[in-house]
Every structure is written in structure tokens, then in C-alpha cells.
PAVOMAR-936217 format. One line per 10 residues: their letters; for each residue z, y, x of C-alpha. Coordinates in steps of 0.2 Angstrom, whole numbers, plus 5000, padded with zeros to 4 digits. Layout:
a> Z:Y:X  ...
***
This chain:
mrvmlqtrta> 5000:5000:5000  4995:5017:5007  5006:5032:5004  5000:5049:5008  5011:5063:5014  5014:5076:5001  5024:5092:5003  5023:5100:4987  5030:5095:4970  5020:5100:4955
rvalvgdrsp> 5029:5105:4939  5020:5097:4924  5024:5100:4905  5022:5085:4894  5018:5093:4878  5021:5082:4863  5035:5076:4851  5042:5062:4862  5045:5046:4853  5049:5028:4859
hvrshtripg> 5037:5022:4846  5022:5030:4854  5016:5019:4868  5008:5032:4879  5025:5041:4879  5034:5026:4885  5021:5023:4900  5024:5041:4907  5039:5037:4919  5029:5022:4926
lvealrtrdg> 5014:5033:4929  5023:5047:4937  5032:5034:4949  5015:5026:4953  5007:5043:4957  5022:5047:4969  5022:5030:4978  5004:5025:4978  4995:5042:4979  5008:5054:4987
laldtywvgt> 5007:5065:4972  5024:5071:4967  5027:5078:4949  5042:5085:4941  5039:5082:4923  5047:5091:4908  5045:5085:4890  5041:5100:4879  5042:5097:4860  5028:5106:4851
ddvadtrved> 5042:5115:4841  5050:5121:4858  5034:5129:4866  5038:5146:4859  5054:5146:4869  5046:5139:4885  5037:5148:4899  5022:5137:4899  5013:5149:4912  5026:5144:4925
fdgvwvlpgs> 5020:5126:4925  5007:5119:4937  5000:5107:4924  5000:5104:4905  4997:5087:4898  4995:5088:4879  4999:5070:4873  4996:5059:4858  5007:5058:4844  5000:5070:4831
pyrseagals> 5003:5076:4818  5014:5087:4829  5030:5095:4823  5022:5112:4827  5003:5113:4827  5005:5131:4832  5016:5126:4847  5003:5113:4853  4989:5126:4852  4999:5139:4861
airtarergi> 5002:5128:4876  4984:5124:4877  4979:5142:4875  4991:5147:4889  4984:5133:4901  4966:5138:4897  4968:5157:4899  4980:5156:4914  4969:5143:4924  4983:5130:4923
pllgtcggfq> 4976:5112:4925  4975:5105:4907  4973:5087:4902  4973:5083:4883  4972:5065:4877  4969:5059:4859  4979:5071:4849  4978:5083:4864  4959:5082:4864  4959:5086:4845
halleyarhv> 4970:5101:4847  4961:5108:4862  4945:5108:4851  4955:5117:4838  4962:5130:4850  4944:5133:4857  4936:5135:4840  4949:5147:4834  4952:5158:4850  4935:5157:4859
cgiatashae> 4922:5154:4845  4931:5165:4832  4932:5151:4819  4950:5156:4813  4951:5144:4799  4946:5128:4810  4957:5114:4804  4962:5096:4807  4959:5085:4792  4975:5075:4795
vapdaaqqlv> 4986:5091:4792  4974:5100:4780  4963:5088:4771  4957:5100:4759  4952:5114:4771  4935:5121:4771  4932:5121:4790  4937:5104:4796  4934:5103:4815  4943:5087:4817
vplscsllgh> 4939:5074:4804  4943:5055:4800  4932:5044:4811  4919:5034:4802  4927:5018:4810  4945:5019:4816  4948:5017:4834  4967:5012:4832  4970:4999:4846  4952:4998:4851
egvvlvepgs> 4942:4998:4867  4925:5006:4868  4911:5011:4880  4910:5029:4886  4894:5036:4894  4897:5051:4905  4884:5064:4910  4878:5064:4928  4885:5079:4938  4900:5081:4926
mverilgaqr> 4918:5083:4932  4922:5067:4923  4908:5057:4932  4915:5063:4949  4932:5057:4944  4927:5040:4937  4914:5038:4951  4902:5030:4937  4892:5035:4922  4899:5021:4911
sveryhcayg> 4917:5016:4908  4927:5006:4895  4942:5015:4888  4956:5012:4876  4959:5022:4860  4973:5023:4847  4966:5036:4835  4958:5038:4818  4952:5056:4820  4938:5064:4830
pnaayadvlr> 4927:5080:4832  4916:5085:4817  4899:5084:4825  4893:5099:4814  4903:5111:4825  4897:5104:4842  4883:5117:4844  4894:5132:4842  4907:5125:4854  4893:5122:4867
ahglrftghd> 4886:5140:4864  4903:5147:4869  4904:5137:4885  4913:5120:4881  4903:5106:4889  4903:5088:4880  4901:5076:4895  4906:5059:4888  4900:5050:4872  4900:5033:4865
ddgairvael> 4885:5022:4863  4880:5031:4846  4882:5048:4854  4899:5053:4847  4909:5065:4857  4923:5057:4868  4925:5069:4882  4924:5088:4885  4927:5099:4900  4927:5118:4903
pghpfylitl> 4916:5124:4918  4924:5137:4928  4941:5132:4924  4951:5123:4939  4954:5108:4928  4951:5107:4910  4947:5089:4904  4951:5082:4887  4947:5064:4881  4948:5056:4864
fqpelagdsg> 4953:5040:4873  4970:5038:4881  4968:5035:4900  4987:5033:4901  4985:5016:4892  4973:5009:4906  4979:4995:4917  4997:4993:4921  5010:5007:4925  5009:5003:4943
qchpivrafa> 4992:5011:4945  4985:5026:4937  4968:5029:4928  4957:5040:4939  4958:5054:4926  4977:5054:4927  4977:5054:4946  4964:5068:4946  4975:5079:4934  4990:5076:4945
aaavthaath> 4981:5081:4961  4975:5097:4952  4993:5101:4947  4999:5098:4965  4985:5110:4971  4990:5123:4959  5008:5121:4965  5003:5123:4983  4992:5138:4980  5004:5147:4969
aaahaatghp> 5019:5143:4981  5009:5151:4995  5005:5166:4985  5023:5169:4980  5028:5166:4998  5016:5180:5003  5024:5192:4991  5042:5187:4994  5045:5182:4976  5050:5164:4974
rtlsa> 5044:5154:4959  5055:5151:4945  5054:5140:4930  5062:5141:4913  5060:5127:4901
***
């Protein structure tokens, strides 16, 4: 086992309503340990409930991971954390529910679709950006085809992957063009062309997936996407620590 020397610990917000009944939540400690021992990527993780986001300085974190487990206790809290990460250039990973809510945040605050909604929360809303999947992916695996030259292709090292899902909702394809027109790039699809991955060019690390990379393999080895997010958070920590040292103002964290 090769362990790389790492001198900077990144502070990562795990945004979601922690539950022992959500499998992705229970796997996080093992993944964090694997990142430290196998990859030399040290993370201090802080669980932030969606209803606690308003009282948390999300901008002080080096990474924000919006986890599965929707409907969240506070949709507004989840969207606020995502918006802060997007606007402040903080590495963002959104998986399953995090993917769905990142699309909502982008539609509302970048595309100007103020009433963009999630069908799970607002089934009668006129502008449903996230809708029930025609075929539920609860507990399923499926092929994901990624675009050449995309960030996700560089991370995976391949243009085809088989990924695990646990979701019943996904993006409404009717809104894909307006999201693209405002800069969001859809870089992963299933065999039928349905959107499974999105990223934001120009952002240090903004990657959202409908699948759950945290469920891949065993907890002793992380999915490449989780590893890449952790590396981006560590880079963010080192960069900002250097900037604070240059100004003589140490970093603080309130959570």
C-alpha cells in the first residue's frame, strides 16, 4: 500500500440530513479513512444538516459534498450551500439528491427560472425541473457514457463506466437546453441519452452525478470521483492557507 505525504488537511462540509438508514451516509467514515491511508488526502469532515446551513459559514470550507437523502429537511438550506460553493469557487460534489438540487440551484439563480421545482416536494408545480424517472433506479446499476475531453472522463480515465444508483427522480430533459445555454455542461448519459452527470467549466471543481460514487466497491478504496473531489478540497485548503499566511490572517471555521 502506497501512502503519499500530505501536509494540509481540508475541511469538508457534508451537507445532508444524516441518517443511519441512508447507506451512503454510513459509508462516509470508511471513505474518509481510505482517502487518508491510501491516498494521503486528509479531510476533516463536518456534517451540516440542511436546516443548519443558515447558521454555518459554508464559505469557510474547502469542499462541499451535498449527499443523498432527499427530501431534505430544508430545501432552502441545501440550495444555499450549493450556491455558496458555486459562487465562491469551493469544490462541490453533489450525488443523487445533491445532483438534483444543484440543478435546481442553477436553474433558479443562474437561468432565472425562479419557480423551478422538484416533483418530490412540489408535485403540482408548473415548472418541474426534477421529475420522477420513467424507470426507477432504486438499488440499480447502469452504464454511464461520458464525453471525451470532459472533467469526468479525465477522472474516470474512460468513456464508459457502470455506476450504482438509489434514486427515483432525475432531470426533466425539457430544461436541458436552457441550462446548457447558461453554461452548465452535461457530460455523462445513460445508453438512452438521459442525463447522469453535469459539470461547470471554469469552476475549480463542480461535478454532480445522479449516481452515487460513494456506494462503489468497498469502503477501503474510494471511487475516482470521490478521490478527485478530496484532492480538489486539499488543493483549495493549501491555496487558501498560503493566501492567509501571506496576509497574516489565520483561517477560522465556524460550523
